[in-house]
N, C-alpha and C positions, 0 to 999 in steps of 0.2 A: 606551466608551473615548473620552477627550477627544483633541482634535487634537494636544496637546502631550505626551501620555503615551506610554509605550513598551510594546510587547507583551512580556510576560514569558514566556520560553521555557525550559522544563525540558529540559536536555540530558543524555542518558544515552548516552555513546559505546559502552558494551557491551564486547564481547570481540573478540579477534583483529583483523581488519581494520576492525572497527567504529570504532576510534579513528582509523585512517588515512583513512577516508572521511568521518568527521564533521568533521574540521578543514577540508578544502577547502570543504565545504558551508557551514560557518560563515563562512569567508572570503568566500564569494559573498554571503551575507546582509549581512556588514559592508560590502562594496562597494555593495550595494544601499542600505544605510542612508546611506552617505557621499554618494550621488548622489540621494537622495530626502529632502528636508528634512522632509516630513510623515510619514515612516515611521521609527520608532526601535525598537530591541530591547534587552531586558535578559536576558542569558543566565545561567542558574544550572546549573552542571554537577555531576553526582553519579554515583557508580559504580553499576552494575547488571549482573547476569549471572553467568556461571560463576566468574569470578575473584573477584567479591564473595562468592559462595557459599563458595568455598574459604577465604576469609579470615574470614568471619563466621558461616557456616551459614545465611545467608539470601540470596536472589537480589537483594533490595532491602531497605534499612533502612526503618523506619517513617518516618524523616525524609524519605527519598526519595519514598515514597508520598505523604506529606503535601505535599511540594513539587509533585509532579505534579498533585495535586488543586487546588492554589492557582494554578498557572501558566495562562497563556492557551492554551498548546499544549505538547505533549510531543514532543521530537525525539529519536528513539531509533536508535542504531546497531545493527549486527548483534549478536546475543547468543547465548551458548551455546558449549560446546566438547565435542567427542565424548568426551573422556576424563573429563569431569566430569558426574556424574549424581546425581539424588536416590536415596535408598535403594531405591526401587521400580524403579530403572534408567531412569526417564524423564529427558528432557533438562531443563536449566535454561532456562526460557523466560519471562523477565519480560514479554516482549511479549504472551504469552497471558494471563499473570496480570493485566496491566493491563486487558485486555479485560473480564475478569470484575469487577475492582474498580470500574471506572468505566462499566460497561455499554456498551461500545463495540461495538454490534451490527452495524454496517455496515463490512465490510472492502472497501475500494475499491482496485481493482487496474487502473490504466489500462494499455492496450497500444497504443502509438503507434509506428509505424516511423519512426525518425529518418532524415533524408536522409543517405546515405552509409554507413548501417549495413546489413550483409548480412543477409537473411532466408533461412531454408532453404526457404521456400515459392516455388515457381516462379511467376513472374508478379507477385510482390509489388512489384517496382519499377514496375509499370504501374498499380498500384492504391494507394489510401491505406488502410493498416491503421490504424485509429483507433477503438478501442472501449474500453469500461470494463466490467470484470467485478466484480460485487458479490457477495461471499460473506457470508452471515450469520455472525457471529463469536463468538457466545456460546452457541449452542444446537446443534441437530443432533446428530451423533454425538459432537462435542466436549463436549457436556453430560455425557458419561460419563467425562471425564478424571479419573483418580484414583478412580473409583467402580466400575470394572469388577470382575467376579467371575470367578475362575478356580478350577477343580477339576482333578483328575486326568483327568476325562472330558470336560470342556468349558470354554469361556470365553464370557462374555456381556458385551456392552456395549450400552447402551440409547440410542437416538436420541430426543431430546425437542425438540418445537417448540411454542411457546405462541402464543396469539392476540395478546397484547400486542406481543411482539417481531416477529411476522410482519406485523402491520399497520404498525408503524413502519418495518420494512425495506422493504415494498412502497411506502409513501408516500415514503420517502427515494429509492428507485430511480426512481419516477415523476417526482419533482421534478427529479432529476438529468437524466433524459431530456428533460424539458421545458426545462431550462436549456441543455442542449446544442443543442436545436433553435433557440434564440435566437442561438446562435453558429454557425449554418450546418450543423449535423449533422442526421442524419435524424430524431431525436426518437422513437426506437423502443425499447421495452423487451421483452426476451425472458425469460420465466420458464423456467428449466431445472430439470428434476426427474426423478423415476422414478415418475410417477403410474400407469403401467400395471402396477405391481407392488405399491406400498406405499400403504396408506390415508392415511398422514400427508400425502403429497404431493397426493392428491385433496382432502383437507381444506384444504391451503394454496391449491390452485387456486380453491376457492370464495371464499376471502378475497381472492385476487388479483382475481377478478371483482367483488367488492364494492368494492374500493378504486379500480380504474382509472377509473370514471366521474368521479372528482374531477379528473381530468386529461384532458379531452376532446381536447386537441391531441396527446397522446402515442399513437402506434400501439403495439399490444401483440400478442404471440404467445406460444406455449408450445412447448417442445421437450424431448424426452427427452434425458437427459444423454449417453447413448452416441451418439445421432445428432448432438448438439451437438459432441462431441469430433471426430467425423469431418468435420463442416462447418467447424470451426475450422481444420483442416489444409487442407481443400480450397478454401474461399473465406472466409478470415477477414475480408475487407473488407466482407462482407455484414452484419456485426454492428455494433450501436451501443452499447446498454447491455444487459447480461444480469445476472440475479439468481438466486441458488441457495443451497441448503443448505451448511452449513459444510464438510463433508468434500468434497463435490463441488467447492466453490470452492477448497479447499486444493489439489486436484489440478489442476483446469483453469487456475488462475492461473499455475502453473508452465508449463503448456503455452502459455498466452498469452505469457509472457515469452520462451519459446523461439521463438515466431513472429517476434518483433521484435528478435532478436539475443542474447537471454540475460538472466539475472538481473542482470548487471552494470549494465544500463541500465533496470531495471524498478523504478519507485517504488511506494509503497503508503501507505495510511492506514487506521486503524481509528477509526471515528467514532461517537460517541453523541449524545445530545441536548445535552450540556453540555461534554464533553471529547473530545479527539482525540489520537491518536498518529500520528506520521509517521515512516516508516522505509523503508529499501531492502528489496526482496524477497529479496535474497541472504543467504547465511549468513556465518559468521565466517572461512571459508577459512584455517584455521591453516597449511595447506601453503604459502601465499604470504605469511604474516604477516611484516611487517618488511622485505620485499624491495622495496617501492616499486612493486609490480605491480598493486595493487588499483585497480579502476575506481571512481571516486567519482561517476559520472554518476547512478546510481540515487538516491544520497543527495542530490545537488544537485537532481534533479527532485522528490524528496520535499519538499525545502524550498520549491519552487515550489507544490506541492500545499498545503503548510501556509499559505502566504501567501494562496492562493485561498480556503481555508476561513476564515481569519481575516477576509478581506475580506467574505465572505458573512455571517459571523456578526455582524460589527461594522459592516457597511455602510461599509467603508473602501476607497474606490476606489483610492487609491495602492497598497494591498497587492495588489489584483487586477492593476493595471498592472505591478507589480514581478514578479508570478508569470509574466506573459506575457513580460517582458523576459528572465527566466531561461530559459524554454523556447526563445525565439528565439536566445539566446546558445548554448545547447547545440546547436541545429540548425545554426547558423552554424559552430561549431567542427568538427562532424563533416562537414559539407558541404565544408569547406575541406581535407579530407584526413586528419583525425585518425584514427588506427588503433590502438585498444587492443590489448594483448597477447593477449587472448582471441580476437581475429580474425587472429592471425598477425602483428600489427604490433609496433612497438617502443615505443609510447607507454604509459607507466606513469602512476602517480598524479600526479606533478608535471607531466608534459607535458599531461595531460588538463585538470588544474586551470588551468594557464597558458592553454591555448587557450580555455577558457570565460571566464576572467577577461578575456582580451584582447577576446573577442567582446562582452563586457558594455560595454567602453569605459570 
C-alpha cells in the first residue's frame, strides 16, 4: 500500500442493532482519518444477514462476497435474527460463512478490563485482566456444520482437525504472544484442550510441541478445558494468550466477555493468511433495536483491532498508532464516569459515542 492510497473497507452492518453500532464506529474511523493525514479509508457498504436472506433468499449476494474478497478488511456488524432461519432451522450467520469462504482460521477474542467497567470477579479491580483467547474458526466441531446426521435413534456430528490449519493456528498464536511480549505483556501461550479424553487433542499437542521451538522467547503451557474454565473465573489475570478448538473457543470466549463486563464491550476478529473480518462479539439484540440503547463500544474496539491488523499486514505505523488512540479514548471515556444501560446507567448509543469522540479530541 502506498503512502497516499486509502484502505478499502467492506462494511456489512448486518441486522438488528448491527446498524446502530456500525455508524458510531465508522464515525470514529472518520475522525481518525481527519486527524491523521497519512491514514485514509474508502468504505463500501453492502447488506448481509437475516434481513438480506428474507429479501433475496441468500445471506449475502455474490457481489457482496466478491467485495469482501477485494477489500483490505471486512467490517461486520451483528448478524442474524431469532425469527429468521434456514430450512434446517439453523441461524443466518454470514460471519461463519465468511470464515469458510476466506479460510479465516484464527478467531481472536481479546478480553481486557476497561477502567471504570464493573467485573463480576472479586478482586478484578486490583489486577489487570488482559488476555487474548484464540479459537480455531474453521474446523473442530464446527466442521460438521450442515453435515450432521440424525436418525430416530441417534444424532452424529464429527470433529475434524487438520495438520495444515493446526500448524498455522499455533504459529499465529505464538507470533501474537511474542508480539505482546514486546508490548510489556507476559508473552505466554496456553494450549487449552481435552487431551485426557480425545486422541485428536493429543495429536494436536504433538504439533504444538513441534511448532513452539520456532518462538523461543514465548513461554508455553497446556491446560484441560474444564480446568481452564475454573481458572478463568478464579484468576483471569493469570492468562496472557490461550488457543483452543472451535467449540471450546465459542463457549469460553463468551465467558471471557463476561469477565470484563459483557458482550457489549467485547471486540473480535476472524483472521486468515490474506483476509480478516472484524466484528463485535454480541448479537443483534432485537429486543432493544431502534431504542438507542445499544452499546457501540465492542464495534469501536473492533475498529481498533482492524487498524492494528492493517498496520501489521502493511507495515503502516500510523494505523497502529490510530488503533492505540481509539483504545485510549475508550478507556478515558469510561474512566470519566460513562455508564451504559447494561450496567444500570443511563448512557445509550449516542452518549457513549459522544464520550469516545470527545476523548479522541
